Kinemage of the C-alpha trace (Angstrom):
@kinemage 1
@onewidth
@group {chain A} dominant
@subgroup {mainchain}
@vectorlist {calphas} color= white
{ca met a 1} P 253.864 88.429 87.457
{ca pro a 2} L 252.257 88.168 83.998
{ca gly a 3} L 250.143 91.184 83.039
{ca pro a 4} L 246.893 91.540 81.058
{ca ala a 5} L 248.749 91.553 77.708
{ca asp a 6} L 250.388 88.207 78.598
{ca ala a 7} L 246.999 86.771 79.543
{ca ala a 8} L 245.527 88.028 76.279
{ca ser a 9} L 248.310 86.417 74.262
{ca arg a 10} L 247.478 83.046 75.845
{ca ser a 11} L 243.756 83.214 74.964
{ca pro a 12} L 242.512 80.513 72.565
{ca ala a 13} L 241.682 83.180 69.975
{ca ala a 14} L 245.078 84.860 70.039
{ca gly a 15} L 246.816 82.792 67.372
{ca ala a 16} L 244.040 82.984 64.803
{ca val a 17} L 243.524 86.702 65.346
{ca ala a 18} L 247.248 87.401 65.218
{ca asp a 19} L 247.371 85.690 61.820
{ca leu a 20} L 244.449 87.770 60.498
{ca val a 21} L 246.069 90.993 61.667
{ca ala a 22} L 249.478 90.068 60.238
{ca arg a 23} L 247.910 89.411 56.836
{ca ala a 24} L 245.952 92.659 57.077
{ca arg a 25} L 249.132 94.601 57.860
{ca ala a 26} L 250.894 93.127 54.836
{ca ala a 27} L 247.985 94.047 52.576
{ca gln a 28} L 247.692 97.514 54.073
{ca ala a 29} L 251.366 98.158 53.390
{ca ile a 30} L 250.597 97.571 49.711
{ca ala a 31} L 247.538 99.854 49.779
{ca asp a 32} L 249.591 102.541 51.494
{ca gly a 33} L 251.510 102.889 48.227
{ca tyr a 34} L 248.426 103.237 46.034
{ca asp a 35} L 247.576 106.505 44.318
{ca gln a 36} L 244.135 108.096 44.526
{ca ala a 37} L 242.857 106.440 41.345
{ca arg a 38} L 243.743 102.963 42.604
{ca ile a 39} L 242.158 103.634 46.000
{ca asp a 40} L 238.981 104.835 44.308
{ca glu a 41} L 239.008 101.643 42.246
{ca leu a 42} L 239.166 99.602 45.463
{ca val a 43} L 236.203 101.528 46.852
{ca ala a 44} L 234.217 101.025 43.653
{ca ala a 45} L 234.908 97.280 43.707
{ca ala a 46} L 233.797 96.912 47.329
{ca ala a 47} L 230.703 99.026 46.688
{ca trp a 48} L 229.635 96.958 43.667
{ca ala a 49} L 229.913 93.841 45.848
{ca ile a 50} L 226.715 94.932 47.627
{ca leu a 51} L 225.133 97.266 45.063
{ca glu a 52} L 224.864 94.627 42.315
{ca pro a 53} L 221.120 93.844 42.501
{ca gly a 54} L 221.361 90.049 42.623
{ca arg a 55} L 223.949 90.086 45.399
{ca asn a 56} L 222.047 92.763 47.306
{ca arg a 57} L 218.917 90.613 47.315
{ca ala a 58} L 220.835 87.489 48.294
{ca leu a 59} L 222.398 89.338 51.225
{ca ser a 60} L 219.040 90.774 52.306
{ca glu a 61} L 217.307 87.399 52.199
{ca leu a 62} L 220.136 85.703 54.078
{ca ala a 63} L 220.161 88.464 56.718
{ca val a 64} L 216.471 88.009 57.543
{ca ala a 65} L 216.650 84.211 57.344
{ca asp a 66} L 219.612 83.946 59.700
{ca thr a 67} L 218.892 86.743 62.175
{ca gly a 68} L 215.079 86.624 62.097
{ca ile a 69} L 215.196 90.438 62.193
{ca gly a 70} L 213.783 92.994 59.786
{ca asp a 71} L 212.183 92.960 56.342
{ca val a 72} L 213.823 91.721 53.145
{ca glu a 73} L 212.545 94.469 50.835
{ca asp a 74} L 213.560 97.206 53.274
{ca lys a 75} L 217.009 95.663 53.631
{ca val a 76} L 217.363 95.680 49.843
{ca arg a 77} L 216.528 99.385 49.857
{ca lys a 78} L 218.811 100.075 52.829
{ca asn a 79} L 221.787 98.228 51.340
{ca his a 80} L 221.352 100.135 48.082
{ca arg a 81} L 220.656 103.629 49.371
{ca lys a 82} L 223.176 103.625 52.205
{ca thr a 83} L 225.952 102.342 49.965
{ca leu a 84} L 225.077 104.635 47.065
{ca gly a 85} L 224.835 107.586 49.448
{ca leu a 86} L 228.255 106.843 50.904
{ca leu a 87} L 229.711 106.567 47.395
{ca arg a 88} L 228.268 110.013 46.697
{ca asp a 89} L 229.954 111.383 49.827
{ca leu a 90} L 233.307 109.815 48.915
{ca his a 91} L 233.198 110.678 45.212
{ca gly a 92} L 236.011 113.040 44.263
{ca met a 93} L 237.289 113.278 47.851
{ca lys a 94} L 241.087 113.322 48.182
{ca thr a 95} L 242.414 110.859 50.742
{ca val a 96} L 245.910 110.291 49.338
{ca gly a 97} L 248.765 112.763 49.633
{ca val a 98} L 248.158 116.469 50.161
{ca val a 99} L 244.484 117.065 50.985
{ca gly a 100} L 244.579 120.672 52.167
{ca glu a 101} L 246.733 123.803 52.007
{ca asp a 102} L 246.420 127.087 53.902
{ca ala a 103} L 249.069 129.450 52.598
{ca ala a 104} L 248.084 132.226 55.002
{ca arg a 105} L 248.843 129.977 57.961
{ca gly a 106} L 251.756 128.166 56.321
{ca leu a 107} L 250.109 124.757 56.702
{ca val a 108} L 249.878 121.729 54.425
{ca glu a 109} L 247.695 118.742 55.392
{ca ile a 110} L 248.560 115.208 54.293
{ca ala a 111} L 246.138 112.262 54.616
{ca arg a 112} L 247.612 109.164 56.245
{ca pro a 113} L 245.986 105.790 56.975
{ca val a 114} L 245.438 104.564 60.524
{ca gly a 115} L 246.482 100.994 59.627
{ca val a 116} L 244.246 98.033 60.440
{ca val a 117} L 240.669 98.784 61.466
{ca cys a 118} L 238.549 96.501 63.659
{ca ala a 119} L 234.918 96.999 62.604
{ca val a 120} L 232.401 95.703 65.151
{ca thr a 121} L 228.961 95.375 63.533
{ca pro a 122} L 225.433 94.475 64.721
{ca ser a 123} L 222.893 91.815 63.765
{ca thr a 124} L 220.332 94.483 62.847
{ca asn a 125} L 222.289 95.534 59.732
{ca pro a 126} L 224.559 92.569 58.963
{ca ala a 127} L 225.351 93.737 55.405
{ca ala a 128} L 224.798 97.503 55.276
{ca thr a 129} L 226.924 98.382 58.321
{ca pro a 130} L 229.944 96.219 57.375
{ca ala a 131} L 229.782 97.600 53.814
{ca asn a 132} L 229.744 101.169 55.117
{ca lys a 133} L 232.775 100.565 57.323
{ca ile a 134} L 234.649 98.678 54.620
{ca leu a 135} L 234.221 101.502 52.108
{ca asn a 136} L 235.311 104.174 54.582
{ca ala a 137} L 238.329 102.132 55.680
{ca leu a 138} L 239.451 101.451 52.107
{ca lys a 139} L 238.996 105.066 51.026
{ca ala a 140} L 241.499 106.034 53.751
{ca arg a 141} L 243.988 103.294 52.610
{ca asn a 142} L 243.379 101.007 55.559
{ca ala a 143} L 242.840 97.293 55.885
{ca val a 144} L 239.715 96.253 57.791
{ca ile a 145} L 238.723 93.168 59.752
{ca val a 146} L 235.032 92.840 60.578
{ca ala a 147} L 233.851 91.412 63.882
{ca pro a 148} L 230.164 90.719 63.153
{ca ser a 149} L 227.527 89.679 65.627
{ca pro a 150} L 227.180 85.881 65.741
{ca lys a 151} L 223.700 86.094 64.177
{ca gly a 152} L 224.990 88.226 61.328
{ca ala a 153} L 228.177 86.247 60.653
{ca ser a 154} L 226.889 84.285 57.660
{ca thr a 155} L 225.647 87.448 55.934
{ca cys a 156} L 228.942 89.211 56.607
{ca ala a 157} L 230.877 86.226 55.252
{ca arg a 158} L 228.776 86.279 52.080
{ca leu a 159} L 229.390 90.017 51.668
{ca ile a 160} L 233.135 89.628 52.085
{ca gly a 161} L 233.099 86.771 49.578
{ca tyr a 162} L 231.534 89.180 47.091
{ca val a 163} L 234.163 91.807 47.934
{ca his a 164} L 236.946 89.297 47.359
{ca ala a 165} L 235.448 88.319 44.002
{ca glu a 166} L 235.537 91.980 42.949
{ca phe a 167} L 239.104 92.355 44.278
{ca asp a 168} L 240.145 89.352 42.188
{ca arg a 169} L 238.825 91.134 39.086
{ca ile a 170} L 241.026 94.172 39.701
{ca gly a 171} L 244.052 92.383 41.154
{ca ala a 172} L 243.741 93.777 44.690
{ca pro a 173} L 244.845 91.919 47.852
{ca arg a 174} L 241.970 90.015 49.430
{ca asp a 175} L 243.489 90.514 52.870
{ca leu a 176} L 242.536 94.199 52.796
{ca val a 177} L 239.058 93.028 53.857
{ca gln a 178} L 238.667 90.107 56.261
{ca met a 179} L 236.395 88.958 59.081
{ca leu a 180} L 236.722 86.903 62.199
{ca pro a 181} L 236.056 83.253 61.384
{ca ala a 182} L 232.933 81.600 62.785
{ca pro a 183} L 232.047 80.863 65.487
{ca ile a 184} L 232.280 84.498 66.555
{ca thr a 185} L 233.208 84.747 70.227
{ca lys a 186} L 233.626 87.574 72.709
{ca asp a 187} L 237.234 86.483 73.278
{ca ala a 188} L 238.081 86.674 69.582
{ca thr a 189} L 236.398 90.060 69.209
{ca ala a 190} L 238.232 91.392 72.267
{ca glu a 191} L 241.538 90.060 70.954
{ca leu a 192} L 240.936 91.725 67.589
{ca met a 193} L 240.159 95.023 69.299
{ca arg a 194} L 243.451 94.827 71.177
{ca arg a 195} L 245.574 94.035 68.131
{ca cys a 196} L 244.174 96.514 65.592
{ca asp a 197} L 245.037 100.209 65.285
{ca leu a 198} L 241.486 101.569 65.463
{ca val a 199} L 238.140 100.160 66.595
{ca val a 200} L 234.852 101.392 65.126
{ca ala a 201} L 232.052 99.791 67.127
{ca thr a 202} L 228.356 99.824 66.267
{ca gly a 203} L 225.788 97.768 68.164
{ca ser a 204} L 225.130 97.011 71.798
{ca gln a 205} L 226.420 99.269 74.539
{ca ala a 206} L 228.327 96.245 75.884
{ca asn a 207} L 230.303 96.123 72.631
{ca val a 208} L 230.879 99.883 72.717
{ca arg a 209} L 232.149 99.757 76.310
{ca ala a 210} L 234.434 96.857 75.391
{ca ala a 211} L 235.809 98.888 72.485
{ca tyr a 212} L 236.570 101.858 74.712
{ca ala a 213} L 238.166 99.562 77.302
{ca ser a 214} L 240.287 97.651 74.765
{ca gly a 215} L 243.285 99.961 75.013
{ca thr a 216} L 243.012 100.718 71.278
{ca pro a 217} L 241.748 104.089 70.008
{ca ala a 218} L 238.022 103.639 69.407
{ca phe a 219} L 234.885 105.272 68.089
{ca gly a 220} L 231.722 103.855 69.620
{ca val a 221} L 228.099 104.884 69.293
{ca gly a 222} L 225.513 105.766 71.930
{ca ala a 223} L 222.161 104.194 72.683
{ca gly a 224} L 219.170 105.211 70.596
{ca asn a 225} L 215.757 106.092 71.977
{ca val a 226} L 214.518 108.793 69.639
{ca ala a 227} L 211.676 111.084 70.647
{ca ala a 228} L 209.659 113.028 68.075
{ca ile a 229} L 207.901 116.287 68.901
{ca val a 230} L 204.803 117.325 66.938
{ca asp a 231} L 203.813 120.909 67.666
{ca glu a 232} L 200.666 122.911 66.986
{ca thr a 233} L 202.062 124.345 63.723
{ca ala a 234} L 202.862 120.984 62.106
{ca asp a 235} L 201.309 119.581 58.939
{ca leu a 236} L 199.753 116.640 60.750
{ca glu a 237} L 199.079 114.434 57.726
{ca ser a 238} L 202.655 114.859 56.510
{ca ala a 239} L 204.035 114.276 60.007
{ca ala a 240} L 201.989 111.111 60.459
{ca ala a 241} L 203.111 109.746 57.087
{ca lys a 242} L 206.780 110.391 57.837
{ca ile a 243} L 206.589 108.940 61.354
{ca val a 244} L 204.889 105.752 60.156
{ca leu a 245} L 207.328 105.365 57.246
{ca ser a 246} L 210.241 105.728 59.647
{ca lys a 247} L 208.793 103.508 62.361
{ca cys a 248} L 207.899 100.690 59.944
{ca phe a 249} L 211.099 100.717 57.906
{ca asp a 250} L 212.915 97.389 58.386
{ca asn a 251} L 210.577 96.752 61.327
{ca ala a 252} L 212.212 99.548 63.362
{ca thr a 253} L 215.613 97.876 63.648
{ca ser a 254} L 217.339 101.247 63.277
{ca cys a 255} L 218.605 103.094 66.350
{ca ser a 256} L 217.160 106.166 64.604
{ca ser a 257} L 213.571 104.903 64.625
{ca glu a 258} L 211.209 106.943 66.794
{ca asn a 259} L 210.381 105.364 70.150
{ca ser a 260} L 208.337 108.156 71.739
{ca leu a 261} L 205.945 110.667 70.240
{ca val a 262} L 205.462 113.897 72.198
{ca val a 263} L 202.418 115.757 70.868
{ca leu a 264} L 201.226 119.160 71.968
{ca glu a 265} L 197.794 118.927 73.577
{ca ala a 266} L 196.238 121.359 71.090
{ca val a 267} L 196.717 118.886 68.216
{ca ala a 268} L 196.980 115.563 70.058
{ca asp a 269} L 193.569 114.173 69.102
{ca ala a 270} L 193.945 115.274 65.490
{ca met a 271} L 197.423 113.757 65.318
{ca leu a 272} L 196.237 110.443 66.740
{ca ala a 273} L 193.456 110.421 64.145
{ca ala a 274} L 196.017 111.049 61.373
{ca leu a 275} L 198.152 108.186 62.681
{ca ala a 276} L 195.108 105.908 62.766
{ca arg a 277} L 194.494 106.666 59.084
{ca lys a 278} L 198.053 105.521 58.396
{ca gly a 279} L 197.528 102.146 60.090
{ca cys a 280} L 198.449 102.834 63.711
{ca val a 281} L 196.396 101.081 66.382
{ca arg a 282} L 196.216 102.472 69.893
{ca leu a 283} L 196.174 99.926 72.716
{ca ala a 284} L 194.774 100.357 76.197
{ca gly a 285} L 193.861 98.394 79.311
{ca glu a 286} L 194.542 94.678 79.156
{ca asp a 287} L 196.083 94.833 75.696
{ca arg a 288} L 198.675 97.329 76.885
{ca ala a 289} L 199.488 95.027 79.803
{ca arg a 290} L 199.714 91.987 77.499
{ca leu a 291} L 202.054 93.848 75.168
{ca arg a 292} L 204.285 94.912 78.041
{ca gln a 293} L 204.514 91.340 79.316
{ca ala a 294} L 205.362 90.009 75.854
{ca met a 295} L 208.030 92.634 75.251
{ca trp a 296} L 209.698 92.555 78.687
{ca pro a 297} L 208.867 89.123 80.144
{ca asp a 298} L 211.843 89.176 82.528
{ca gly a 299} L 212.496 92.899 82.671
{ca lys a 300} L 214.676 92.913 79.522
{ca leu a 301} L 213.518 93.523 75.974
{ca ser a 302} L 212.702 90.139 74.447
{ca ala a 303} L 214.616 89.046 71.346
{ca lys a 304} L 211.300 87.654 70.105
{ca val a 305} L 209.978 91.161 69.348
{ca ile a 306} L 213.118 92.858 67.990
{ca gly a 307} L 212.745 93.659 64.321
{ca gln a 308} L 209.341 91.968 64.026
{ca ser a 309} L 206.256 93.458 62.367
{ca ala a 310} L 203.473 94.987 64.451
{ca ala a 311} L 201.144 92.180 63.380
{ca ala a 312} L 203.610 89.501 64.465
{ca ile a 313} L 204.056 91.191 67.838
{ca ala a 314} L 200.280 91.474 68.268
{ca asn a 315} L 199.964 87.741 67.655
{ca leu a 316} L 202.819 86.953 70.034
{ca ala a 317} L 201.249 89.079 72.766
{ca gly a 318} L 197.785 87.637 72.210
{ca leu a 319} L 196.164 91.058 71.866
{ca ala a 320} L 192.379 91.059 72.015
{ca asp a 321} L 191.818 94.005 69.664
{ca pro a 322} L 191.413 92.437 66.202
{ca ala a 323} L 192.641 95.656 64.563
{ca ala a 324} L 196.062 95.085 66.135
{ca arg a 325} L 196.561 92.014 63.938
{ca asp a 326} L 196.630 94.280 60.856
{ca ala a 327} L 198.403 97.249 62.424
{ca arg a 328} L 201.448 98.901 60.914
{ca val a 329} L 202.395 100.458 64.271
{ca leu a 330} L 201.152 99.741 67.801
{ca leu a 331} L 200.606 102.857 69.939
{ca val a 332} L 200.568 102.949 73.731
{ca asp a 333} L 199.925 105.894 76.024
{ca ala a 334} L 202.811 106.706 78.346
{ca glu a 335} L 202.400 106.005 82.044
{ca gly a 336} L 205.756 107.346 83.155
{ca ile a 337} L 209.420 107.744 82.274
{ca gly a 338} L 212.108 105.373 83.458
{ca pro a 339} L 212.364 101.736 84.560
{ca asp a 340} L 208.818 101.683 85.950
{ca asp a 341} L 207.461 102.126 82.416
{ca pro a 342} L 209.745 100.345 79.932
{ca phe a 343} L 207.646 101.759 77.082
{ca ser a 344} L 209.643 104.964 77.659
{ca gly a 345} L 212.794 103.218 76.406
{ca glu a 346} L 214.080 101.839 73.108
{ca lys a 347} L 211.891 99.100 71.673
{ca leu a 348} L 213.527 98.119 68.321
{ca ser a 349} L 210.074 97.257 66.988
{ca pro a 350} L 207.030 99.070 65.503
{ca val a 351} L 205.758 100.103 68.953
{ca leu a 352} L 205.468 103.829 69.687
{ca thr a 353} L 204.781 105.489 73.051
{ca val a 354} L 202.603 108.620 73.064
{ca tyr a 355} L 203.054 111.564 75.451
{ca arg a 356} L 200.876 114.684 75.569
{ca ala a 357} L 202.410 118.068 76.401
{ca arg a 358} L 200.546 121.256 77.260
{ca asp a 359} L 202.997 123.433 75.288
{ca phe a 360} L 206.408 123.380 73.584
{ca ala a 361} L 208.311 124.006 76.823
{ca ala a 362} L 206.571 121.016 78.407
{ca ala a 363} L 207.361 118.884 75.347
{ca lys a 364} L 211.052 119.732 75.671
{ca asp a 365} L 210.961 118.817 79.346
{ca ile a 366} L 209.407 115.416 78.551
{ca val a 367} L 212.110 114.714 75.968
{ca arg a 368} L 214.844 115.805 78.370
{ca arg a 369} L 213.488 113.392 81.006
{ca ile a 370} L 213.260 110.556 78.471
{ca tyr a 371} L 216.901 111.089 77.496
{ca ala a 372} L 217.957 111.228 81.132
{ca phe a 373} L 216.632 107.657 81.228
{ca gln a 374} L 217.910 106.503 77.829
{ca gly a 375} L 219.065 107.969 74.526
{ca ala a 376} L 221.006 111.072 75.553
{ca gly a 377} L 223.112 112.545 72.782
{ca his a 378} L 221.523 110.679 69.892
{ca ser a 379} L 218.918 112.846 68.144
{ca val a 380} L 215.461 114.371 68.317
{ca ser a 381} L 212.802 114.694 65.649
{ca leu a 382} L 210.678 117.821 65.181
{ca his a 383} L 207.574 118.290 63.057
{ca ser a 384} L 206.858 122.009 62.949
{ca thr a 385} L 206.651 125.012 60.641
{ca asp a 386} L 208.229 127.253 63.298
{ca ala a 387} L 211.871 127.464 62.186
{ca gly a 388} L 213.016 128.871 65.512
{ca arg a 389} L 211.981 125.766 67.418
{ca ala a 390} L 214.557 123.536 65.731
{ca leu a 391} L 217.308 125.931 66.766
{ca asp a 392} L 215.828 126.020 70.267
{ca leu a 393} L 216.097 122.225 70.532
{ca gly a 394} L 219.673 122.312 69.252
{ca leu a 395} L 220.606 124.919 71.850
{ca thr a 396} L 218.946 123.259 74.835
{ca leu a 397} L 218.517 119.482 74.477
{ca pro a 398} L 221.347 116.931 74.917
{ca val a 399} L 221.309 115.792 71.280
{ca ala a 400} L 223.820 115.692 68.445
{ca arg a 401} L 221.183 115.949 65.682
{ca val a 402} L 217.825 117.726 65.277
{ca ile a 403} L 215.896 116.241 62.353
{ca val a 404} L 213.225 118.636 61.043
{ca asn a 405} L 210.137 117.497 59.094
{ca gln a 406} L 211.745 114.264 57.849
{ca ala a 407} L 211.308 110.510 58.246
{ca his a 408} L 213.744 110.257 61.109
{ca cys a 409} L 215.340 106.839 60.645
{ca ile a 410} L 215.950 107.540 56.954
{ca ala a 411} L 217.218 111.100 57.464
{ca asn a 412} L 219.313 110.770 60.616
{ca gly a 413} L 222.045 108.673 59.040
{ca gly a 414} L 222.274 110.998 56.041
{ca ser a 415} L 220.117 110.822 52.932
{ca phe a 416} L 219.786 112.180 49.416
{ca ser a 417} L 217.593 114.994 50.760
{ca asn a 418} L 219.767 116.372 53.566
{ca gly a 419} L 223.390 117.286 54.153
{ca leu a 420} L 224.363 114.798 56.871
{ca pro a 421} L 227.118 112.280 56.072
{ca val a 422} L 225.665 108.901 55.078
{ca ser a 423} L 226.389 106.476 57.905
{ca leu a 424} L 224.873 103.723 60.018
{ca ser a 425} L 226.854 104.751 63.105
{ca met a 426} L 225.845 107.865 64.998
{ca gly a 427} L 228.139 109.427 67.585
{ca cys a 428} L 226.306 110.829 70.599
{ca gly a 429} L 228.964 113.054 72.132
{ca thr a 430} L 229.745 113.094 75.810
{ca trp a 431} L 225.994 113.031 76.549
{ca gly a 432} L 225.975 109.449 75.235
{ca arg a 433} L 229.419 108.573 76.647
{ca asn a 434} L 231.035 108.887 73.200
{ca asn a 435} L 234.131 110.777 72.088
{ca phe a 436} L 232.510 112.185 68.927
{ca ser a 437} L 229.149 113.628 67.935
{ca asp a 438} L 229.256 113.249 64.143
{ca asn a 439} L 227.839 110.621 61.856
{ca leu a 440} L 230.833 108.266 61.605
{ca asn a 441} L 232.526 109.012 58.283
{ca val a 442} L 235.777 108.628 56.379
{ca arg a 443} L 237.508 111.419 58.292
{ca his a 444} L 237.364 109.240 61.403
{ca tyr a 445} L 239.342 106.542 59.552
{ca met a 446} L 242.451 108.601 58.780
{ca asn a 447} L 245.316 110.424 60.390
{ca val a 448} L 246.358 113.868 59.159
{ca thr a 449} L 249.986 114.979 59.118
{ca arg a 450} L 250.519 118.749 59.081
{ca val a 451} L 253.568 120.434 57.583
{ca ser a 452} L 254.143 123.862 59.168
{ca arg a 453} L 256.323 126.471 57.444
{ca pro a 454} L 257.655 129.653 59.082
{ca leu a 455} L 255.708 132.921 58.816
{ca pro a 456} L 256.675 136.497 59.650
{ca glu a 457} L 256.312 136.812 63.413
{ca arg a 458} L 253.145 138.630 64.469
{ca glu a 459} L 252.957 138.563 68.249
{ca pro a 460} L 250.003 140.684 69.477
{ca ala a 461} L 250.165 143.183 72.316
{ca val a 462} L 248.343 142.264 75.504
{ca asp a 463} L 246.076 145.312 75.093
{ca asp a 464} L 245.050 144.123 71.611
{ca leu a 465} L 243.471 141.051 73.148
{ca leu a 466} L 242.439 142.197 76.634
{ca gly a 467} L 241.619 145.842 75.942
{ca ala a 468} L 237.845 145.343 76.234
{ca tyr a 469} L 238.304 143.503 79.530
{ca phe a 470} L 240.596 146.237 80.941
{ca ala a 471} L 238.194 148.980 79.807
{ca arg a 472} L 235.368 147.411 81.788
{ca trp a 473} L 237.158 145.922 84.791
{ca gly a 474} L 240.537 147.639 84.958
{ca arg a 475} L 243.885 145.972 85.158
């Protein structure tokens, strides 16, 4: 009987995808022979394809026009800063030949490419995320084929056209960077996942699950639903400014945008007042009910609110409070955690749910319950001047990142003011059903071969290693 592989080979997408992958393999074989200088030239060419100001703006305008998601000026800033930040991370990094030596252990490490990378990318960042994955893949001497979301396909195609134009200038093979041809289908994306050597999937959890189930080694990200804690020691004005900046950036399309705000009771009223001064409008009663109905008309988050401004959402929901029409962020008080109150989940829009906690221990418990519903493994934000509390969160909450006194969506994926790798794909560890907990970076795009040389034998005695145990418990 024919098996799954036979069925896959008969799919309508199989021939076209097989051709893409064959061309990518031929180009990657050429790149495999490049030295470090030539690889760095490839990376520079691909980076300039999106960093050049005119092309950046064209991509940003096309992304908003075609997807209806986000803000043009914020996308211009995101495309620039995320790409420039990644270039900073990659600058001077060795990814060709010997990349590490440990004489004491007799080990030499050699960087090797993985081959052809399938890069699954979302509609929320149809230029920045493909660019990030392209640069990482090229730096590790791979070819890459992008599988964009259908809404983001035209933006991705424009970006890759710019990359090819830069490759033509330096005489590099265009087939190092390709994308699935439109129309983008689930079958074609699945076929590409099966045929490539590595899948890096950012976007919906359906795409991530498909990547893990493809039979190809894969890195997929977890769901976002960031909670921010504001404690009694925080600088409230600074915290409010950072939270609003983060929540408004690109109309909260980032998985790192705050979705819940957990404020200690001692400063809750003062914090709400600080947020109001920054343009946040708190809804109650009928307006809260209207907003809920507009955002989840059939129990699922409506595409009509994703990546829209607070004012646009207020108009869509028909809110009675005139202040909501000029709001930067809409605030709602929490009424629970879980499916019965969808405001406790990810909203992908400038809508923020407020919880009050009697003390720090209670705030942690609220966040833990929120993440048990959605967002485990991703990250938590803390506004506090108590340094020990950040470590406490890192030791006790199911999160891969604790972001302290920063605008969360800007800081979480790495920035010029923290040490995290610049990325648009955040691993969430086993808490988020992922196999990594880093910001996805170039090290995930390469193999490492280790050469081991003999050392003088130094076998320890059992007592050297178990002496303390024997002293306490006997043999």
